[in-house]
C-alpha positions in Angstrom: 80.9 65.0 9.5 78.9 67.2 7.1 75.8 66.4 9.0 77.2 67.5 12.3 78.5 70.7 10.8 75.1 71.4 9.2 73.3 70.4 12.4 75.4 72.9 14.4 74.8 75.7 12.0 71.1 75.0 11.6 70.6 74.7 15.3 72.5 77.9 15.9 70.5 79.8 13.4 67.4 78.8 15.3 68.7 79.5 18.8 71.4 82.1 18.3 69.6 84.6 16.0 72.7 86.1 14.4 72.3 88.9 11.8 69.4 88.1 9.5 69.1 84.7 11.0 72.4 83.4 9.6 76.1 83.7 10.2 78.2 84.8 7.2 81.8 84.3 6.1 82.5 87.9 7.2 81.6 87.0 10.8 84.5 84.5 11.1 87.0 85.2 8.3 90.6 86.4 8.8 90.6 90.0 7.7 92.9 91.6 5.1 94.9 93.3 7.8 95.9 89.9 9.4 96.7 88.1 6.1 100.0 87.0 4.7 99.9 87.6 1.0 102.3 87.3 -1.9 102.5 88.6 -5.5 103.0 86.6 -8.6 106.5 88.1 -8.8 107.4 86.8 -5.4 110.1 84.1 -5.7 109.2 80.6 -4.7 112.2 80.8 -2.2 110.7 83.8 -0.6 107.2 82.2 -0.4 108.7 79.0 1.2 110.5 81.1 3.8 107.3 83.0 4.6 105.4 79.7 5.0 107.9 78.4 7.4 108.4 81.6 9.4 104.6 82.2 9.8 103.6 78.5 10.2 101.0 78.7 7.4 100.2 76.5 4.5 99.4 78.9 1.7 98.8 82.4 0.5 96.4 84.5 -1.6 98.3 85.9 -4.6 97.4 89.6 -5.3 98.4 92.4 -7.6 99.3 95.9 -6.6 95.7 96.9 -6.1 94.9 93.9 -3.9 93.0 92.2 -6.7 93.1 88.4 -6.2 95.1 86.7 -9.1 95.5 83.3 -7.6 96.3 81.0 -4.6 99.6 79.2 -3.8 99.9 76.5 -1.3 102.6 74.4 0.3 101.4 71.7 -2.1 101.9 73.9 -5.2 105.4 74.7 -4.0 106.3 71.1 -3.3 104.8 69.9 -6.6 107.7 71.6 -8.3 109.6 68.3 -7.9 106.9 66.3 -9.7 106.6 69.0 -12.5 110.3 68.8 -13.1 110.0 65.0 -13.7 112.4 64.1 -11.0 110.0 63.1 -8.2 110.2 59.7 -6.4 109.0 56.8 -8.5 109.7 54.0 -6.1 106.6 52.4 -4.6 108.2 50.4 -1.8 105.7 49.5 0.8 108.2 49.9 3.7 110.5 52.8 4.1 114.2 52.2 4.0 116.3 52.5 7.1 117.8 55.7 5.9 114.5 57.1 4.5 114.6 60.1 6.8 117.9 61.1 5.4 116.7 60.5 1.9 113.6 62.6 2.5 115.9 65.4 3.8 118.0 65.1 0.7 115.0 65.2 -1.6 113.8 68.4 0.1 117.2 69.9 -0.4 117.1 68.8 -4.0 113.7 70.4 -4.4 114.9 73.7 -2.8 117.8 73.8 -5.3 115.3 73.7 -8.2 113.3 76.7 -6.9 116.0 79.2 -8.0 114.4 81.7 -10.4 110.9 80.2 -10.0 108.1 82.7 -9.3 104.9 82.2 -7.4 103.1 83.1 -10.6 104.6 80.0 -12.3 103.1 77.6 -9.7 100.0 79.3 -8.3 96.4 78.2 -9.0 95.0 81.0 -11.0 91.3 82.0 -10.7 90.6 80.1 -7.5 87.1 79.5 -6.0 86.2 82.5 -4.0 83.4 83.6 -1.6 82.0 86.9 -0.5 81.7 88.3 3.1 78.0 87.9 2.8 78.2 84.2 1.8 76.4 81.9 4.3 79.0 80.3 6.6 77.3 76.9 6.2 77.7 77.2 2.4 81.4 78.0 2.8 81.9 75.2 5.2 80.2 72.8 2.8 82.5 74.0 0.0 85.6 73.5 2.1 84.5 70.0 3.0 83.4 68.9 -0.5 86.4 70.3 -2.3 89.0 69.5 0.4 90.4 73.0 0.0 92.1 74.4 3.1 91.1 78.0 2.4 88.8 80.2 0.4 89.7 83.7 -0.5 87.0 86.3 0.3 86.7 89.1 -2.3 84.5 92.2 -2.8 82.5 93.0 -5.9 85.7 94.2 -7.7 87.6 91.0 -7.0 89.8 92.6 -4.4 90.9 90.5 -1.5 89.2 91.4 1.8 90.0 88.2 3.8 90.2 84.5 3.8 88.0 81.8 5.4 89.9 78.6 6.4 89.0 75.3 7.8 90.3 76.6 11.1 88.0 79.5 11.0 85.1 77.2 10.4 86.1 74.9 13.3 86.3 78.0 15.6 82.8 79.0 14.4 81.4 75.6 15.1 82.8 75.6 18.6 81.4 79.1 19.3 78.0 77.9 17.9 78.1 74.8 20.1 78.9 76.8 23.2 76.1 79.2 22.4 73.6 76.3 22.0 74.8 74.9 25.4 74.1 78.2 27.1 70.5 78.3 25.9 
């Protein structure tokens, strides 16, 4: 998969001639004005509600000046159960007949444990970041190699200006492919 992605970007650089011969993160990122963000003082319950309402899987965590202080994902919020030491420990190979109901009850249990928890308690502080000027291929490689779903985009002062996601990279690859096919 890496080879295909690299091939598309390399080929597009040759045929498409974007700015300075390469596409950057800034060309395909989701900008600040379109982002959903939270603060470290946001409750876990509020963050979970926002995830569900907006059909997203995570947020940049910012301070009052939009300086990035962390990232929080659906995984971080769900990991509360394992942190509390009450996570599932059975290793049955086949689910039980009533496993759907059990899963629902486990999620309900998890939600009851979030009272009082803040995003700052579960976020990943000091996440890996990129700049708007970062080569898109480098960002794509970083997303693939780390298995991160998103990379915050910051300016020189560490203020959040956007986010580049796997989805953004897929859209970029499709646009690049279409551009190559037009040549």
